[in-house]
N, C-alpha and C positions, 0 to 999 in steps of 0.2 A: 331374667330372674337373677340374684344372687345366692354363690353357694355359704351352705351357713358360717363356715370358719372367717369367710368377709363382712358376715352383720355381725358376725358376732364379734371380731377389730372393728368393724363400722360404731358398733354400737356404746365402745369402749374407748380405755387406753391404758397405761401400765403409766407408773410412777417408781422413777427410780429406783435403783436396787437399794441395800447399803442396812448396816444393821439398827439403825437410825427407823429409815421409812418403815424397815421391815414388821417393826417393836408398833410405833407409833400408829402403823396402819393394820395391824393382824396379820400382816402379812397378807393383805385384800389389796397392797399396788399395786399384785399385776392382776390386777384385772380380766386379761386379754385372756391369761391363762385360765384363770376364775372361772369364766364365762365356758369356753370349752373343754374344762372337764370342774363339772360344780361338785361334784362327790370327793373328788381327792382332797386327798388331808392339805390344810393351807400351806402349812411348813414344809412342802413341796416344792410349791410354785416355782419358787427362784433357780429348782435344778433341773425344771423343763424347760424355765422360758428360753433359754439359750437354743433351744433342739425347736420349739413353735418358730422361733425367729428366724430361725436358717429352713424352715418348710417354706414359709411367707417366702423369703427371700426367691430361693428355688422353683416357687411357683409363678414368680415375676406379680408377688402381692406383700411386698419388701414395705408399699408407702402406704398400706394398712396397717401396719405394725407402729403406735405410738406410743412413744416413751416421754414421757414431762419430768420436767424435776416436780420435785413438792409442792414449791410455792408459785410453780408453773400452773400446778393443775387447781389451785386455790383461786389465783385470779381467777381462771376460768369458771372456775364456781362462781364467786362474787359475779363476774362480768353477766351467769346467767342468773342468777338471782336478781341482778339489776335488771336485767334484757325484759325477762318473764313477769317476775314478782312485780 
């Protein structure tokens, strides 16, 4: 059985940060942090993201912390819709 942080990371991925991506997604491009800390104000996700990533790496879970480009994430969505829709 997997631990809770692993389940949250495997159920989502982050989209690269930056002023445009943060604005365009309403700071929900930090999906891993959003799943781990659902009551945290969204504008703080970019502050804790490096800490969360470091914790994943320190606990040999770094490969589960996935961050994609915005276009890569959109491509995954379209592929999923084509596959399952």
